[in-house]
C-alpha angles and dihedrals in degrees: 000000000000091000091051091054091046093052092045092051092050091051091050092049091047091056093050095055097059117113120196125213114228089233089060093058119098114262125238105228098214111145116240123210110236102171123126119241109250129200093012093165092061091050091052093050096049116086117245093221130027133185089209117098121222111274093010119126115254115275116260115247094195112131121203107222099163113141112252116256119245088255096055109108130181130170131199132175142181142190133220091056102024115231141151135197123198118192115201117170109313095341128088116196117203115201126188131166113265091016132092114247112265123212122209126191105230145181123212122231123185119186095172093258100061140004114228126197105198131186141146104301093354136091129169119183118195121193132174113279154165096210134177120206090220096231104065139026090259119125124199133203097235143042114224135196119189120194124189140139094298095051139267126319123195126203147115137290149167123051118007112227116182110200 
């Protein structure tokens, strides 16, 4: 029995002492790309993403900044907290409960994606909806974000369309 243990121990120790050479290991035959990158400067200049579809004419960057006429009227509102903005001509009036109405002199800018009413200390961005006021079943044509000294208010505006 002692000889059996001695022989087993020697076999175990013999297996532990073997060192393999990396060249003796089996190779993984995965192909490796070895091509140089050509025309790197053109790749760096081209945008990764583009809003323009293939074959479509370039998007217009013309921005309409004409002041609104005195007859132009737009209304927006929000809940939690309650607020309302009425745009008439070149004046935006912000109304909130427990606060006096505040008038802002504004200009209107339309880039085709959003309409912006901008004034000193006031910004209102209007984008296509639909929008729900969150408290009724009413749906509105536009989504609105109003920013002013007290923060940003989000709500709805434009034409009310109850579905």
